[in-house]
Each structure stands twice: as C-alpha cells, then as structure tokens.
N, C-alpha and C positions, 0 to 999 in steps of 0.2 A: 756265885758272885752277885753283888747288888746290880739290878738291871740298869743299863745305860739307856736313859729315857729320851723320847723325842725332844729335839732342841739341842742335843749333844752333837759333838763333832766326831765324824768317822774318818779315819785316815785310810787311804787305799794305796798300796804299793803296786805300781803298774797303772797304765792309763789307756788300755785298749777297749775293745767293745764290751768285754765282760764287765769291766769297771763302769762303763757307760750305763749299761742296763741295771747294774747294782745301784749306781748313783740315782737313776731315775726312781727306783723303788724307795731309796732312802729319802730323797727329797719329797716324794709323795707322802711319806710318813712323818715329815717334819724335822728330819735330821739335816745337819750341815755336812758337807762332804769336802775333804781335802784329798788331792791326788798327788802322787810323787812319781816321776819318771824322768828320763832324759829328754822327753819330747815336749813340744809346745803346741798349743791348739790341738790337743789330742782328743780322741773320742770321749774319754772320761772328763778331760779338762773342760770340754764344751758344756758339760752339765754341772761340774763341781763348783763349789763356792770359791775354792782356792786351788790353783794349779801351780805346783812347784816343779820346775824343770831343772834337774840336777842329776849328776851321775849317781848310780847306786853305790859306787865305791866312795863317795864323799860322805863319810860317816858322820862328820860334824853336821852337815845339812840334814842327814837322816835323823840324827838325834834331835835337832831343832824341830823338824817336821813332826816327829812323834810326840814331843813335849807339848805341842799345840792342839792335840786331839785327845779324845777320851778312850779310843780303842783303835787298833790298827789291824786291817785285814789285807789280803792280797788278791789280785785278780788273775795272776798267772804264776806258775811255780818256778819260773826261771829267774826270779829275783834272787840275787846272791844270798846264801844263808847268813853271811856276816851282816848284811843289811837288816834282816829280820832280827838277828841277835842284838844289834845295836838299838833298834827300835824298842825291843823288849826291856831294855835298861830303864826306859822312862815311861812306857805305856804298856797296856795289855796288848798282846798280839794273838789273834785268833784266825786260823789254827796256829798253833805254836811253831816256832822255827824248826824244831826237830822233825815235824811232819814235812815241812818244806825240804829239809836236808835229805830225807829218805826218798821222797817222790820225785825230786828233780834229777835223779841219777838212776838210770835204768838198771844198772847192776846192783846198786844198793836196794832198789825197790824190789827186784825179782828175788834177791837173796832174802830180804825180809819176808816176802810172801812164802817162799819155800820153807824157811825156818819156822814159820808159824802154821804150817800145814795147809796153806791154801793152794788150790790146784793151779799150776802154772805150766806154760809150755817148757819143754826141755831147753836149757840154755847153758852156755859156757862162757866164762870170762876170757877175753882176749887181751893180753898185755904184751905178747911177744910173738915172734915168728914160730917159736916152739909150740905155743898154744894152738896156732893154726895148723901146724904140721901134725900135731898129735891128734887133732880132731879128724875123725873119719866122716867127711860129709857124705860120701857115697853110701856109707853103711849106717852108722849110728844116727845121723841126722837126715840123710837124703838132702833135698834142696833146703837151703836155709836163708835167714835174713840176718845180715850183719848190720848192727846199729851202733852209732856212737853211744858211749855210756852216759854222757851228760848233755843236757840242754838240747833236746830234740822235740819237735812237735810238727804236726801236719805233714808227716812223711819225710821231714828233713833228716839228713844223716842216716838214711836207711838204704841198703843195697841188697837185692836178691842175688844170691850166689849159688852156683850149681856144682862147684868143684873147689878143691883147695887152691888151685891157681887163681880162680876168680875171686876167692875170698882174700887172698894175699893182695891182689890188685886193688880190690875195694878198700882194704885196710891201708894200703899205701896212699890212696886218694884221700883218706881221712887224716893223713899226716901221722900215721902210726899211733894215734891216740888210743886210750883205753876204750875198749868196745865190748859188746856182748853179741854172741852168735846164738840165734834162736832157731830151733827146728821149725820148718814150715808146717803149718797145720792145715789139714784138709777139712775145712769147716763148712757147715751148712749156712751159718749166718753169723754176723757180728752184732752183738747186743751191748747195751750199756744200761746202767741203772744209777740214778742220782739218789744218794742218801744224805740225810742231814742229822747231825747229833748236837744236842745242846750241852752246855757246860755241866748240867746235872746228869747227863748220860741218857736223856730221852732221845729216841730216834724216830724219824719218819722216812718213808721211801716212796718215790714216784713209781709209776708203772714203767717197766723196762721199755726201751726203745730198740727197734731194729734199725741198723745203720748200713748205708751203702757208701763206699768210698770210691773216689776217682783220683788216681795218682797220689794216693796217700792222704788225701784231704777229704773230710766228711762232705758228702754230697747231699744225701737225703736221709732224714730220720723219720720214723713213724711209730706210733704207739696207740693202743696196746699191741703186743707182739702176737703173731699167729701160731703160737706154740702152746703145748699143754700147760695147765696151771702149775704143774710141778716145776717147770722151768722158772717161772716167776718166783715161786717160793724159794728155790735154791739161789737165784741171783740175790734175793733179798737177804737171805741168811748169810751168804758169803760177804755181802756188803756190810751187814751189821757186824760181823766178826772183824772185818778190816777196820771199820770205824773205831771199834773198841780197842783193838790191838794197837792202833796208832794213837789212840786217845785224842781223836779229832774233836774240836769244837768248831763247827761250821759245816760246809758242804763238801762232799766227796763223790766223784764219779768213778765207777768201776767199769772198765771196758772188758768184754768177754769175747772169746770165740765159742760158739756152740758147735760141737762136732756132730757128725752125721748120726751118731748114736745118742745124741742129746746129752753129752757130757759137757760141762762148762770148764773153760780154762781162762784164768785171768790174764788179760793182755797188758793193760796199763792202768795206772791210777792217775787221777787229777784231783788235787785237794782244793777245789774251787768249782763254781758253776761250769757247766760243760756245754759245748756246742749242741750236743744231742738233746739237751734239756731246754733249749730256747723255746720249744713249743709249749712249755709249761706257762709261759706268759699269757697265752691266749686260750689254753685248754684246761687249766687247772685252777682250783680255788686259790692257791697260793703259789706264786712262781718260785723257781729256784733262787732267784735274786732276792726276793723278799725273805725267803727262808735263811739265806746267808746273813742278812741283816738281823733277823730275829735271833739267830744262834749266837752271833758274835756280840750282840748287845744283851744277852741273857733274858730275852723275852720268850714267852711260850711259843713253841713252834706252831705254824699254821697247818691247815689240812692240805695234804698233797693230792686230794681226790681229783681225778680227771673227769671233767664235766662232759666232755665229748671226745671221741677219737680224733687224732690230729696228726699232721705231718709237717715237716719243716724242710725247706730247700735252701741251701746256701747260695748266695749271690757273690761270685768271685769277680775280680776286675775284668775278666774276659768278657763279661756281659756288656761292658762298655766299649768293646773293640770297634763297633760301628757307630759310635756316638751315644748320645743319651738314650737309655732304655725307654721303651714305650710303657711308662707306668700306667697310663690311662687304660690301655688295653688289658694289662694284667689285673688291675683293680676293678675292671668291669665284672669280674667274678666276685660276687659279694661276700663269699665265705673266706676270701683271701685277705691276709693282713701283711702289710709291708713294714719292715724294720730296717732302717739304714743307720750306719754307724758314724756318719760325719767325716768320712775320709775323702779327701779331694783327689788323691793320686790313685787312679784305678789301674793298678798293675796286674798283669796276668797272675792268677793264683792267689791274689790277696783277697781276704774276706772283707767285702764291702757292706754286706747286709744279709738279710734272709727274708724269705716268705714263709708264712704259716697258713695252713688251711685246716678247717675242721669239717667233719662230715659224719655220716652215720656209721662208717667203719673206717679203720685205719687205711685199708686199701683204697677206698674212695677218696680219702683225704690226700693220699699220696698221688693218685691220678690227678686230682685237682691242682695240687701245688706244682706238679711237674708241668701241667698245661699252662698255668699262670706264668711260670718261668719261661716257657717256650714262646709266649706272646711278647716277651720283652725284646 
C-alpha cells in the first residue's frame, strides 16, 4: 500500500493505556490521532487530537469516525468484530477485522492454532453439561483451567478446577456460557514475544520476556530471558508462523508456557502491543508502539534491538491504598523510569502505570524495578 505519511490522521478503536502510549509515539512522529470508545477523558483521549465517546455498537458513529481518518487500528482485542468490519467499509483497518475475530475468542484462537500445527495446551470446548461430564479431569486433564470463551483478559473469567463437580460449579457461575477447559501445565516459566509484520510481509521480533503473574495479572517482565538461545529462536519462529498464518499487519504478542523440558506451548495471542512489551519504550531502539504505527502506516519497520537489559513492573491501583505513592523515593533510583496512564480512579487490580529499569543484566534490572516499586 502507499505509505500513510506524517500529518495524516490515525484512528484508534479503544482508549486505554495501550492507545495512550501509541498516541504518544504517533504525535511525536507528526501524526494526528483520533480515538473511539464509550469513555470520556480516557488515557488515550488525553493525548489524542479528537476523542469520540460513543458505543461500539453505534455503527453509524463508527462509520463517521472511520471516514475522518486515514487508517484505523485498535488498542485492545475486545472491540466487537462488527465495529471493525464497519470501519473497514470506509477506511483501511490494520490488523484486519478477521484477526480480531479469531483472537478475541479463546476457543476460536486455540482451534486456529491447533489446526495450523502450532503447539498449544490440551483443551476442550465446553458448551453443555455433557461436555463437562464426558471430560475426565482426574485422568485426561488432571487439574484444569476453565475459561470463558470470549472477552477475557488479566485473569478475568478464569477458574482453576480440580474435579468435574468444581468444573460444573465454575461453569454455572459463568452463566453456562461457552467456555474452554484447558489442561493445567507444569511450567518452568511464562514467556512472551512481541512480533511485528508489515503490509509487505516483513517481520521483526523483540527479545522474549520472562513474565511473572499475580492473581492472573502481569506483575513483572524482564528481558532478555535466562534460557538457551534455542528457546529464543523457537519463540521467534512460532511467532513468525502465527503472524503469517493470520496475515497480520501490525503488532502481535504470543504468550508461551515453557515446560520443564524446555518445550514451548502457546497460551494466548494479543494482536496489539502487550503489557510485557512496555519495557521496549526505554530499552529498545524502536518501541512496540512506534512499530505499530510504522506497520499500520506502511512505513519501514524500525530496529527492535535491545540497547540494555530491562525489567518492567506494573503499578496497580492497590499501590494507592495508603494515599499518593512516594514518587520521589522511587525516582531517586536514577535508572528507573515512571509511566502513568492518566487514570484518576485507583481501584484495586486496575493498571494505573508501570515502572521500567535498565541494568547490566535482566536480573539486576528486575531487582531494581522491584526495589523502586517497594519504595512507593
């Protein structure tokens, strides 16, 4: 496609922190940014030139929004597919709506991965009591994770179950909606890799990150990972295959389980910048957010080279439980960078910002970023 040059208007579906950091990169490169979501004074809207607050289901407003920009992208995958399809009637949408359709639904995503030969955890579709009854948790699966099939993130809609009775109770609590039951994986580490693919099919990949979660929410990421180079090569090749199979134009994060014998299993996909990639802002030649802009605008992709090992720690609303955090104390560590998202309501579990630290090694960076957060 012909490049969409600086000075053009970029439309973002969604208005959270990912859109905010994307908008900062876009504004720095001379683009105008319009954002669309049901929210006002949103993290993205505070940076954007135009903030449209309307329902995703208001397709007339969606069409009007898309007609006013040169390309549309999205900052989270839970935008309804019909919204992306409507936008595509009047503007280019990158990644395309079919990527959204596949990745916003766990069962469609896992079925796609399995059909294309990518390594995934064992799973079973749950649509009825019969599906639960016929599954032998104690035998075929052992302990499992029951997840809603659609619209889940940050551990939401997930239940660990150890018996058919527990699985049925969890499914009842979901309102008997379509679900997926996954085998529990005895893993050594959780990893992720952010890949970027241009409209012409060129790809670049960041160094994989090692991730630690608390209550289903990413807590700390660090890179590069302390595993053999073969692990990095395999994560890259799997991510390349998925980018190509989905025909992605834009950014895709692939989350993995690394088993104790160093086999990789794909856990989830995210067709946009990812929380674990936030450290690329401070640690890499080109951040994941600038790469998203370059990809969707048809510009050459930037270098993903990591200049220094780094770690990122999320700041949840819990940090504000005793009042305003002690920013001065945390920032007294000169290698630490603060990123806040412009959210005023610091609810427990809500992502309010993050800290990044760089150091001589990833382990040292992780120690530093954890120490900075503890000072808050």
